[in-house]
C-alpha positions in Angstrom: -49.7 37.9 36.5 -46.5 36.1 37.5 -45.9 32.5 38.5 -42.9 30.9 40.2 -42.6 27.2 39.7 -40.2 25.7 42.3 -38.0 22.6 42.2 -39.6 20.9 39.2 -37.7 18.6 36.8 -37.3 21.0 33.9 -37.1 19.3 30.6 -36.4 21.4 27.4 -35.4 19.5 24.3 -34.3 22.7 22.5 -31.7 23.5 25.1 -31.2 19.9 26.2 -32.0 20.9 29.8 -33.0 18.1 32.2 -32.5 19.1 35.8 -34.2 20.3 39.0 -34.8 24.0 38.6 -37.1 26.9 39.3 -39.0 28.7 36.6 -40.3 32.3 36.7 -43.1 33.3 34.4 -44.2 36.9 33.8 -47.4 37.2 31.7 -47.0 34.7 28.9 -43.2 34.6 28.9 -40.6 32.6 30.8 -38.5 35.4 32.4 -36.0 33.3 34.3 -34.8 29.7 34.8 -32.4 28.7 37.5 -31.8 27.2 40.9 -33.4 28.8 44.0 -34.8 31.8 42.2 -35.8 34.7 44.6 -38.3 36.4 42.3 -41.5 37.7 43.8 -44.5 36.1 42.2 -48.3 36.3 42.4 -48.5 32.5 42.5 -46.0 30.0 43.8 -46.3 26.4 42.7 -44.3 23.7 44.5 -43.4 21.3 41.7 -41.1 18.8 43.5 -41.6 15.4 41.9 -43.2 16.9 38.8 -42.1 17.5 35.2 -42.0 21.1 33.9 -41.8 21.0 30.2 -43.3 22.4 26.9 -46.8 21.2 26.3 -47.0 17.8 24.6 -48.7 17.1 21.2 -50.7 13.9 20.6 -51.1 13.1 16.9 -53.6 10.4 17.5 -56.7 10.9 19.7 -60.4 9.7 19.3 -62.8 12.3 20.8 -65.9 10.5 19.6 -67.6 13.8 19.0 -70.0 14.3 17.1 -72.3 11.4 17.5 -70.7 9.1 20.0 -70.5 11.4 22.9 -71.6 8.8 25.5 -68.0 7.5 25.0 -66.2 10.9 25.0 -66.8 14.6 24.1 -64.5 17.3 22.8 -64.5 18.8 26.3 -63.9 15.7 28.3 -61.2 14.4 25.9 -59.5 17.8 25.9 -59.6 17.9 29.7 -58.1 14.4 29.9 -55.4 15.5 27.5 -54.6 18.6 29.6 -54.4 16.4 32.7 -51.9 14.3 30.9 -49.7 17.2 29.9 -50.9 17.6 26.3 -51.6 21.1 25.0 -52.4 20.1 21.4 -54.2 17.0 20.1 -55.3 15.8 16.7 -58.7 14.2 16.7 -59.4 11.3 14.3 -62.4 11.5 11.9 -64.2 8.2 12.6 -67.0 10.0 14.3 -70.8 9.8 13.6 -71.2 11.3 11.1 -67.7 10.9 9.8 -65.7 14.1 9.7 -65.4 14.2 5.9 -66.2 17.8 5.0 -65.4 21.3 6.1 -68.6 21.8 8.2 -67.8 18.8 10.4 -64.3 20.1 10.9 -65.7 23.5 11.8 -68.1 21.9 14.3 -65.2 20.4 16.3 -62.9 23.4 16.0 -65.7 25.7 17.2 -66.7 23.4 20.1 -63.1 23.2 21.1 -62.8 27.0 21.2 -65.8 27.1 23.5 -65.1 24.2 25.8 -61.5 22.9 25.6 -58.6 24.1 27.7 -56.2 23.1 25.0 -55.8 23.2 21.2 -57.8 20.6 19.3 -57.2 20.1 15.6 -59.6 18.0 13.6 -58.2 15.5 11.1 -60.3 14.9 8.0 -61.3 11.6 6.5 -59.9 10.3 3.2 -63.2 9.1 1.8 -66.8 10.0 2.3 -68.2 8.2 5.2 -64.9 6.3 5.4 -66.5 3.9 3.0 -63.5 3.8 0.7 -65.6 4.5 -2.4 -65.5 8.3 -3.1 -63.0 11.0 -2.0 -63.9 13.3 0.9 -63.7 17.1 0.4 -60.0 17.1 1.2 -59.4 20.6 -0.2 -62.4 22.1 1.7 -61.2 20.5 5.0 -57.7 21.9 4.4 -59.1 25.4 4.0 -61.1 24.9 7.2 -57.8 24.2 9.1 -57.7 20.5 9.1 -54.0 19.5 9.6 -54.1 16.1 7.9 -56.2 13.4 6.4 -56.7 9.9 7.7 -59.0 6.9 7.4 -58.1 5.9 10.9 -60.1 2.9 12.2 -59.5 1.2 8.8 -57.4 1.4 5.7 -58.5 2.7 2.3 -58.3 -0.7 0.5 -58.7 0.8 -3.0 -55.1 1.8 -3.9 -56.3 3.9 -6.8 -58.6 6.1 -4.7 -55.9 6.3 -2.0 -53.3 7.5 -4.5 -55.7 10.2 -5.7 -56.2 11.3 -2.1 -52.4 11.4 -1.6 -51.9 13.6 -4.6 -54.5 16.0 -3.4 -53.0 16.0 0.1 -49.6 16.7 -1.4 -51.1 19.6 -3.3 -52.7 20.9 0.0 -49.4 20.3 1.9 -51.2 17.9 4.3 -49.7 14.7 5.6 -51.6 11.4 5.4 -52.0 9.6 8.7 -52.2 5.9 7.8 -54.0 3.2 9.7 -52.4 0.0 8.2 -54.8 -2.9 8.2 -55.6 -5.3 5.4 -59.2 -5.9 6.2 -59.3 -9.0 4.0 -56.8 -10.7 6.3 -58.4 -9.9 9.6 -60.9 -12.8 9.4 -62.6 -12.0 12.7 -59.4 -11.7 14.7 -59.6 -10.1 18.1 -56.0 -10.5 19.4 -52.6 -11.3 18.1 -52.1 -14.5 16.2 -49.9 -16.6 18.5 -49.9 -19.9 20.4 -51.1 -18.4 23.7 -54.1 -16.7 22.1 -54.9 -19.8 20.1 -54.8 -21.9 23.3 -57.5 -19.5 24.6 -59.6 -20.3 21.6 -59.4 -16.7 20.2 -59.0 -15.8 16.6 -55.7 -14.0 15.8 -54.7 -11.0 13.8 -51.3 -11.7 12.1 -48.5 -9.3 11.7 -49.1 -9.5 7.9 -52.4 -7.6 8.4 -50.4 -4.5 9.3 -47.2 -5.2 7.3 -48.8 -5.5 3.9 -50.4 -2.1 4.1 -47.3 -0.5 5.6 -45.4 -1.7 2.5 -48.1 -0.5 0.1 -48.5 2.9 1.7 -44.7 3.5 1.7 -44.6 2.7 -2.0 -47.6 5.0 -2.7 -45.9 7.8 -0.7 -42.7 7.2 -2.8 -44.7 7.6 -6.0 -46.8 10.6 -5.0 -44.3 12.4 -2.8 -46.8 13.0 0.0 -45.8 13.2 3.6 -46.8 9.8 5.1 -47.2 9.2 8.8 -47.8 5.6 9.9 -50.1 5.3 12.9 -49.8 2.9 15.9 -47.1 0.6 14.4 -47.0 -2.7 16.3 -44.7 -5.1 14.4 -41.0 -5.7 14.0 -41.3 -5.6 10.2 -43.0 -2.1 10.4 -39.8 -0.9 12.1 -37.7 -2.5 9.4 -39.7 -1.1 6.6 -39.7 2.5 8.1 -35.9 2.3 8.4 -35.5 1.2 4.8 -37.9 3.9 3.6 -36.0 6.6 5.4 -32.7 5.3 4.1 -34.2 5.6 0.6 -35.2 9.2 1.3 -39.0 8.6 1.3 -40.9 11.2 3.3 -42.2 8.9 6.0 -42.6 9.1 9.8 -44.0 6.6 12.2 -45.6 6.4 15.7 -45.6 3.9 18.5 -48.3 3.8 21.2 -47.3 3.3 24.9 -49.4 0.1 25.2 -47.4 -1.4 22.3 -44.0 -0.7 23.8 -44.9 -1.6 27.3 -47.2 -4.6 27.0 -47.1 -7.8 25.0 -49.5 -10.7 24.4 -47.9 -12.4 27.4 -49.5 -9.8 29.6 -53.1 -10.6 28.6 -55.0 -12.1 31.4 -57.3 -14.9 30.2 -59.9 -13.3 27.9 -60.0 -9.8 29.6 -61.5 -7.4 27.0 -59.6 -4.5 28.4 -56.6 -5.9 26.5 -58.4 -5.7 23.2 -57.0 -3.1 20.9 -56.3 -2.6 17.2 -53.6 -3.3 16.3 -53.4 -5.9 19.0 -50.7 -6.4 21.6 -47.9 -8.3 19.9 -45.1 -10.6 21.0 -42.1 -9.7 23.1 -40.0 -9.7 20.0 -42.2 -7.1 18.4 -42.1 -5.0 21.6 -38.3 -5.1 21.7 -38.1 -4.1 18.0 -40.5 -1.1 18.7 -38.4 0.0 21.7 -35.2 -0.2 19.7 -36.8 1.7 16.9 -37.7 4.5 19.3 -34.1 4.5 20.7 -32.6 4.7 17.3 -35.0 7.4 16.1 -36.4 5.2 13.4 -39.8 5.6 14.9 -40.4 9.3 15.4 -43.4 9.8 17.6 -45.1 8.4 20.7 -48.9 8.8 20.3 -51.6 7.5 22.5 -54.4 6.3 20.1 -56.7 7.3 23.0 -59.9 5.4 22.1 -62.5 5.5 24.9 -65.6 3.3 25.1 -68.4 3.0 27.7 -67.8 0.6 30.6 -70.8 -1.5 29.4 -69.2 -1.9 26.0 -65.8 -3.0 27.3 -67.4 -5.4 29.7 -68.7 -7.5 26.9 -66.9 -10.8 26.0 -63.6 -10.1 24.2 -65.0 -11.4 21.0 -67.8 -8.8 21.0 -66.2 -5.9 22.9 -64.9 -3.0 20.9 -61.2 -2.4 20.1 -59.5 0.4 22.0 -58.2 1.8 25.3 -57.7 5.2 26.8 -54.2 6.7 27.2 -54.1 10.5 27.4 -53.7 10.6 31.2 -51.1 7.8 31.5 -48.8 8.2 28.5 -46.2 10.4 30.1 -45.7 8.1 33.1 -45.2 5.1 30.7 
């Protein structure tokens, strides 16, 4: 089987290629790259106006499977990812039941093998039921092929338990994907804490909610030596702290979501619940800091935090609607 892809914008970071080229594929190998290739192929794809590049990886996706499949399934989420150019995704563990042992990891991996057109890797929870009280079976999940642990959707507020988890993750050579949110400071907030949102009568979530846990997690990573990855960073001080941690030689990386570097609280229309996400859209100053952090390679990764809900849920008043938006199919364009 051979395929000729014609006149696509070929992007290859390894060779620093970024130009309009043809690509000839034989079997599972790229046989030739160049302008106006004359190769005979079984299939010819006209790719003018399209990107041709290695498959993308999304480190932060919510598939809602098991238990919340009216929102998303392994199959539907994987197909959305493929449509957006992703060939590997990491699924977060805040499912129902929580993915906190090897059998739940196995369930998702087996379902993905049967139904997904891409590779799906299931991240394991840090604590049982994501309740923050007792460690999950981290070693068992690692043996089952889980690539990382995360309490995504919340933070592990007990620093002692979190440090234990980090030590086990270090032993298993697993990174910790950190959702940074001091739950005691949220106080019912649904949007960013700023004057515009206050004028709308909405409770705000301050930057400190994120920044305090970013600082804590960096210090715990310094002590334990675990690989720490900070999820969906949204504040200017997160960028500053990641830069300082890297300069100190701490093993930390960080991601920014497309909605956080393209939209700010200024873009929120009235009380539209479609703009409700966690962390919330921040100020223009935060947006510019995130963009600069990406430009300077302080922030390492763009991840979607794809978090689907039913239409009925997102149509509720903003105070009651769930946090989260989709992103797999729109990330590349943004």
